[in-house]
Structures are given as C-alpha cells and as structure tokens.
C-alpha positions as CSV (number, residue, x, y, z in Angstrom):
1,E,-9.5,74.7,36.9
2,A,-10.7,76.1,40.3
3,A,-14.4,75.8,40.9
4,P,-16.4,79.0,41.7
5,V,-17.0,79.7,45.4
6,C,-20.6,80.6,45.0
7,S,-21.3,77.4,43.3
8,W,-20.9,75.5,46.4
9,S,-24.3,75.7,47.4
10,C,-26.0,76.1,44.1
11,S,-24.4,73.8,41.6
12,S,-23.9,70.6,43.7
13,E,-27.1,71.0,45.8
14,P,-30.8,70.7,44.7
15,G,-32.9,73.9,44.6
16,S,-34.6,76.2,42.4
17,L,-33.9,79.6,40.6
18,V,-35.9,82.7,40.8
19,D,-36.1,84.8,37.5
20,Q,-35.4,88.2,38.6
21,D,-37.7,89.7,35.8
22,T,-40.6,87.6,36.2
23,E,-40.1,86.3,39.9
24,Q,-41.4,82.9,38.6
25,T,-39.6,79.8,40.2
26,Q,-37.6,77.8,37.9
27,T,-36.8,74.3,38.8
28,C,-33.2,73.1,39.0
29,P,-32.5,69.6,37.2
30,Q,-31.7,68.1,40.6
31,E,-34.6,69.7,42.6
32,S,-36.3,67.3,45.2
33,E,-39.7,67.7,46.7
34,A,-40.1,69.8,49.7
35,S,-41.5,68.0,52.8
36,P,-44.7,69.2,54.4
37,R,-44.5,71.9,57.0
38,K,-43.9,70.7,60.4
39,P,-45.7,72.3,63.6
40,S,-43.9,75.3,65.0
41,L,-42.0,75.4,68.0
42,L,-41.2,79.0,67.8
43,P,-43.3,82.1,68.2
44,A,-44.7,83.6,64.9
45,L,-42.4,86.3,63.2
46,S,-42.9,89.6,64.5
47,P,-43.3,92.2,61.8
48,S,-40.4,94.0,63.7
49,S,-38.0,91.2,63.3
50,A,-34.8,91.9,61.5
51,A,-35.4,89.1,59.0
52,V,-38.2,91.1,57.5
53,D,-35.5,93.5,56.1
54,L,-34.4,90.8,53.8
55,F,-38.0,90.3,52.7
56,T,-38.5,94.0,52.2
57,V,-35.4,94.7,50.0
58,Y,-35.7,91.4,48.4
59,P,-39.2,90.1,48.1
60,P,-38.5,86.7,46.7
61,A,-37.0,85.7,50.0
62,L,-40.3,86.1,51.8
63,S,-41.7,82.4,51.3
64,Q,-38.3,80.8,52.2
65,G,-38.1,82.8,55.3
66,E,-41.5,82.1,56.6
67,D,-40.7,78.3,56.0
68,L,-37.7,78.4,57.8
69,L,-39.1,80.2,60.9
70,I,-42.0,77.7,61.5
71,S,-39.8,74.6,60.9
72,D,-38.6,72.3,63.7
73,F,-35.0,72.6,62.1
74,W,-34.7,76.2,62.9
75,S,-35.3,75.6,66.6
76,S,-33.1,72.3,66.7
77,A,-30.2,74.1,65.0
78,L,-30.5,77.1,67.6
79,D,-30.1,74.5,70.4
80,T,-27.0,73.0,68.5
81,I,-25.4,76.4,68.4
82,N,-26.5,77.2,71.9
83,R,-24.8,74.0,73.3
84,C,-21.6,74.8,71.4
85,L,-21.3,78.5,72.2
86,T,-22.2,77.7,75.9
87,K,-19.0,75.8,76.2
88,H,-17.1,78.3,74.2
89,L,-18.2,81.1,76.6
90,E,-17.1,79.0,79.5
91,Q,-13.7,78.9,77.7
92,L,-13.7,82.6,77.3
93,K,-14.7,83.0,81.0
94,A,-17.9,84.9,79.8
95,P,-21.3,84.4,81.5
96,V,-23.0,81.2,80.6
97,G,-26.7,80.5,80.3
98,S,-29.1,80.0,77.5
99,L,-28.3,81.4,74.2
100,S,-30.2,84.7,74.6
101,E,-29.1,85.0,78.3
102,A,-25.4,84.3,77.7
103,L,-24.9,86.1,74.4
104,G,-27.0,88.8,75.6
105,N,-24.7,89.7,78.4
106,L,-21.9,90.2,75.9
107,H,-20.7,93.8,75.4
108,L,-20.6,94.4,71.5
109,G,-18.6,97.5,71.6
110,S,-21.0,99.6,69.3
111,S,-19.8,102.9,68.1
112,P,-21.3,106.1,69.3
113,G,-24.8,106.4,67.7
114,E,-25.0,102.9,66.7
115,S,-27.8,100.6,68.0
116,A,-26.3,97.8,70.1
117,V,-28.6,95.3,68.5
118,A,-29.7,94.9,64.8
119,T,-32.8,97.1,63.8
120,G,-36.1,95.4,64.5
121,S,-35.0,93.0,67.1
122,I,-37.3,90.0,68.3
123,P,-39.6,91.0,71.1
124,G,-38.3,89.7,74.5
125,D,-34.7,89.9,73.7
126,T,-32.8,92.5,75.5
127,L,-29.0,93.4,75.6
128,A,-26.9,93.8,78.5
129,T,-23.1,94.5,78.8
130,G,-20.3,92.3,79.6
131,S,-16.6,92.0,78.7
132,C,-16.6,90.1,75.2
133,H,-16.7,91.5,71.6
134,W,-18.4,89.1,69.1
135,K,-17.6,89.2,65.3
136,C,-19.2,87.1,62.6
137,V,-17.6,86.4,59.1
138,C,-19.6,84.8,56.4
139,Y,-17.8,83.4,53.3
140,G,-19.3,81.8,50.4
141,I,-22.9,82.4,50.7
142,G,-23.6,82.3,47.0
143,N,-25.7,84.2,44.6
144,F,-28.7,84.4,46.7
145,A,-30.6,86.6,44.0
146,T,-30.8,83.6,41.9
147,C,-30.3,80.5,44.2
148,I,-33.0,79.6,46.6
149,I,-30.5,77.5,48.7
150,A,-28.1,80.7,49.2
151,R,-31.2,82.8,50.1
152,I,-32.2,80.3,52.8
153,Q,-28.7,80.3,54.2
154,L,-28.7,84.2,54.3
155,T,-32.0,84.2,55.9
156,F,-30.7,81.8,58.6
157,L,-27.5,84.1,59.0
158,L,-29.6,87.1,59.6
159,L,-31.8,85.4,62.1
160,F,-28.8,83.9,63.9
161,L,-27.2,87.4,64.2
162,E,-30.4,88.7,65.7
163,K,-30.8,85.8,68.0
164,C,-27.1,86.2,69.4
165,H,-27.4,90.0,69.6
166,I,-24.7,90.5,67.1
167,P,-25.1,93.8,65.4
168,R,-25.0,93.5,61.6
169,S,-22.3,96.0,61.4
170,H,-20.1,93.4,63.2
171,C,-20.8,90.8,60.3
172,R,-18.3,90.6,57.2
173,V,-19.7,89.0,54.2
174,Y,-17.8,88.1,50.9
175,D,-18.4,85.9,47.9
176,P,-16.1,86.6,44.8
177,L,-19.2,86.3,42.6
178,F,-21.6,88.6,44.1
179,S,-23.5,90.6,41.7
180,P,-23.8,94.5,41.9
181,L,-27.5,93.8,43.1
182,E,-26.5,91.3,45.7
183,T,-23.9,93.7,47.1
184,A,-26.4,96.6,47.3
185,V,-28.9,94.3,49.0
186,L,-26.5,93.3,51.7
187,Q,-25.3,96.7,52.2
188,S,-29.0,97.9,52.7
189,L,-29.3,95.1,55.3
190,G,-26.5,96.6,57.3
191,V,-23.7,94.0,57.0
192,T,-20.1,94.9,55.7
193,V,-19.6,93.6,52.3
194,L,-15.6,92.9,52.0
195,S,-14.2,94.4,48.9
196,E,-11.0,91.9,48.6
197,N,-10.9,88.2,48.3
198,E,-9.2,87.2,51.5
199,E,-9.3,83.4,50.5
200,G,-10.3,82.7,54.1
201,K,-7.0,84.1,55.4
202,R,-8.4,86.1,58.1
203,N,-6.8,86.4,61.7
204,V,-9.3,87.1,64.5
205,G,-6.9,89.4,66.3
206,G,-7.9,88.2,69.6
207,E,-11.5,88.8,69.2
208,P,-13.9,85.9,69.5
209,T,-15.4,85.3,65.9
210,I,-18.0,83.3,64.4
211,F,-17.3,82.1,61.0
212,Y,-20.4,81.0,58.9
213,M,-19.1,79.3,55.9
214,L,-21.6,76.7,54.6
215,H,-20.4,74.3,51.8
216,C,-17.1,76.0,51.2
217,G,-14.1,74.3,49.8
218,T,-11.7,72.5,52.0
219,A,-9.0,75.0,51.1
220,L,-11.0,78.0,52.5
221,Y,-11.1,76.2,56.0
222,N,-7.3,75.3,55.6
223,N,-6.4,78.9,55.0
224,L,-8.6,80.2,58.0
225,L,-6.8,77.7,60.3
226,W,-3.3,78.6,58.9
227,S,-4.1,82.3,59.6
228,N,-5.1,81.5,63.1
229,W,-2.6,78.8,63.9
230,S,-2.0,79.3,67.5
231,V,-3.7,78.2,70.8
232,E,-4.8,81.6,71.7
233,A,-6.3,82.4,68.3
234,L,-8.1,79.0,67.6
235,S,-9.6,79.1,70.9
236,R,-11.5,82.0,70.0
237,L,-13.0,80.7,66.8
238,V,-16.3,79.0,66.1
239,I,-16.8,77.6,62.8
240,I,-20.3,76.9,61.4
241,G,-19.7,75.0,58.1
242,N,-18.5,71.6,56.7
243,S,-17.9,68.9,59.2
244,F,-14.1,68.4,59.6
245,R,-14.9,64.8,60.7
246,G,-16.9,64.5,57.4
247,L,-13.8,65.8,55.3
248,E,-11.7,63.3,57.1
249,E,-14.0,60.5,56.1
250,R,-14.3,61.6,52.5
251,L,-10.7,62.3,51.7
252,L,-7.7,60.0,51.3
253,T,-5.4,60.5,54.3
254,R,-2.5,61.4,52.2
255,I,-4.5,63.9,50.1
256,L,-5.8,65.6,53.3
257,Q,-2.4,65.8,54.8
258,K,-0.7,67.1,51.5
259,N,-3.3,69.5,50.3
260,Y,-4.9,70.5,53.6
261,P,-2.3,70.1,56.3
262,Y,-3.9,72.3,58.8
263,V,-7.3,70.6,58.6
264,A,-5.6,67.3,59.1
265,K,-3.5,68.5,62.2
266,I,-6.4,70.2,63.9
267,L,-8.6,67.1,63.9
268,K,-7.5,66.0,67.4
269,G,-7.9,69.6,68.8
270,L,-11.6,70.1,68.2
271,E,-15.0,69.4,69.2
272,E,-18.1,69.5,66.8
273,L,-21.8,69.1,66.8
274,E,-23.6,68.2,63.9
275,F,-26.6,70.4,62.7
276,P,-30.0,68.5,62.8
277,Q,-31.0,66.6,59.8
278,T,-34.5,67.1,58.5
279,S,-36.1,66.1,55.2
280,Q,-37.1,69.8,54.5
281,Y,-33.5,71.2,54.8
282,M,-31.4,68.2,54.0
283,D,-30.2,69.8,50.8
284,I,-29.2,73.2,52.2
285,F,-27.7,72.4,55.5
286,N,-26.2,68.8,54.9
287,D,-22.8,68.0,56.4
288,T,-23.0,70.9,58.6
289,S,-21.6,71.2,62.0
290,V,-20.7,73.8,64.7
291,Q,-17.0,73.5,65.6
292,W,-14.8,75.1,68.0
293,F,-11.4,74.4,69.6
294,P,-11.0,73.7,73.4
295,V,-7.8,75.0,74.9
296,Q,-7.3,71.7,76.7
297,K,-7.4,69.8,73.6
298,L,-5.2,72.3,71.7
299,K,-2.5,72.2,74.4
300,Q,-2.3,68.5,74.0
301,L,-1.1,68.7,70.4
302,S,2.7,68.3,69.7
303,T,5.2,71.0,69.6
304,D,5.9,70.0,66.0
305,T,2.4,70.7,65.2
306,W,2.6,74.3,66.0
307,A,5.9,74.6,64.5
308,F,4.7,74.0,61.1
309,R,3.4,77.3,59.7
310,D,4.0,77.1,55.9
311,E,1.6,79.2,54.1
312,P,-0.7,77.1,51.8
313,D,-0.2,77.4,48.1
314,Y,-2.0,74.5,46.5
315,Q,0.2,74.2,43.5
316,D,-0.4,70.4,43.0
317,C,-3.9,70.5,44.2
318,E,-6.5,69.2,41.8
319,D,-10.1,70.2,42.1
320,L,-9.4,73.3,44.1
321,E,-12.7,74.4,45.3
322,I,-12.1,78.1,45.7
323,I,-11.6,81.1,43.6
324,R,-8.0,82.5,44.1
325,N,-7.4,86.3,44.7
326,G,-7.5,88.0,41.3
327,T,-9.1,85.3,39.4
328,Q,-12.8,85.9,40.1
329,E,-13.3,88.1,36.9
330,A,-12.2,85.3,34.6
331,S,-14.1,82.8,36.5
332,A,-17.3,84.8,36.3
333,A,-16.7,85.3,32.7
334,D,-16.5,81.6,32.2
335,L,-19.7,80.8,34.3
336,S,-21.6,83.2,32.1
337,S,-20.7,81.3,29.0
338,L,-22.3,78.0,30.4
C-alpha cells in the first residue's frame, strides 16, 4: 500500500509535534537533541522580511524560523544553491553573478498591479529586469501545522523565494494531505496551492523552473523526469531534493532500472551539489542536493535513451512512496485511524 506523501518528512525523520490547541511541543519517539546555536553569518531578520508573514499567520513557526536564520546552515545552503544556479544561468544565457545579482536581473513577468518581489523583501535587495521567467514548484512539504520538520522546510522555501526574487505568486505548492487550515495558511502567504494531485507529472513548458521537493518518494522524481524527457526541457530544470546519487547507492540496480527508469537513465546527464550537513539540521535536510542537467551532458546520452518515453505505471512496484491521484482521501482516513 502506498505510503503517504506528507509522511516522507515527518514519519521517517526525528522532530516534534505542536498541539494546535495548546501550542505545546510534543516529542516524537525518534527526536534527537538540537545542537547549540552557532554564531550568525547573516544580518538579523528584518521585521519587514517575507518570512515574518509565516510567523504572523502561524505563530508556532516563529522559533524555528529564528533558529534557521541565525544558523551557519542557512548561509552555507544558500552558497550551495548559488553555485548551482550560477552555472544554470550560464546555460540559459542569463546574467551571471552572485545569487542576488544574478537572480535579481531576471524578469519575472509580474502581471499588472502585482509587486515584482514578495511582500516585505529583505532590505538591500533590489529587482532589475532581464529576459528569464523563473517559476518554483514545491511538492510534498508535509503537514507543517503539526510537524516541526515540515515547518522548517516551509520556512526555508519562503526565505529562498525572497532571496531569489521569485514572487510567491510564481510558486505552486501541493501535498495531497494538506488540511484546510494548512491550505488557508499557504494561500494567505501568497503561494498558489494546486487543487489536483499531479503525481509530479508537470512539464515546465519552456520556463526555467526550480522544483523544491525534499524527502519525496523516488516515483515523484521519476514522474517529473518523464514529463520533461527532452534536452530542451531538462536543461531548464533545477531540483532541490533527494540526491540521485544517493538513490543509485541505496537501490539495487535492477530495481532502479525497472521501477524508476528515468532516474536511472539521467544519472549520467546531471550535476549535483550536496547541501551542507550540520548537526542542527541533519534530520531535516539530510540527503538533500541541488541538481541540474547540463546541455553538454544531456547531448552525450544515447539516442535510445531519448527514444524511451513510456509513462510510468508502477504496477509491480512495492513500497511506492507516493499517493496516486484519487487515492488521497482513503489514505488520509487510514492515517487518521492510526
């Protein structure tokens, strides 16, 4: 039976739960002690920062957001993303510089009357115009109303969008087990909550797109690759999620090739940079990498690689770690009975 998407971050990782009525922290059975705070490498969070919005509409997020912002992990992770996106921007023939400079020069195609940057931007960051339109898609963030790990991952996403000057209206978010409260919170934050379970089968349509999908099931990555199975489409993807190299190491070769053929075939056509590993966030961002697909490597793949385009069905796949379209209601009922 398929494992629930939202449990990828919560059930298999240490963390703590927050009781929505009492706002008391409940310890998960696997919880590990948090490491002491490290000296800050970043300026203090401005009250006008976009991240404060999450704290305002959902107060339990405040302490986790503050810890993230003063951690070495936050600045190190941004540096990792910066290095990857700088290379990717070169591939897209966009201006290249530091993360703020390069991404700040992208034209984000805001509709009339819409702010070009997220409300309450970090002081000192400005937005210029250019020629690229960046989008962001987030799958499987989890039940952040009750799971501290999911809440920190959501906070990271909001800060990342702001740092990269990506309007929240350009970010699509989906988890099949979002509660009505969580959907309302996300809508209040300005992101778009998808109404349909795409199972990761989203084509980027020629638009440079960053997929933020931490601790998701391998089938979700496989579906995403299948939906963009061409040099042109894959060259416009960046994935912040499970390390594909890690998947290769953990799964038997025959299982990877049979059940997740697109992941298996793309291993020679990608580059990845691992997220920094710190004791404070080891259980939240472990096995996370930033991955992109250089055109030069994609063109070196065989013709047969690109000729194979069968849609994944997973009929014989055991332990499928995603919820299929149309099954989330039954899965939610199963979870509530545990």
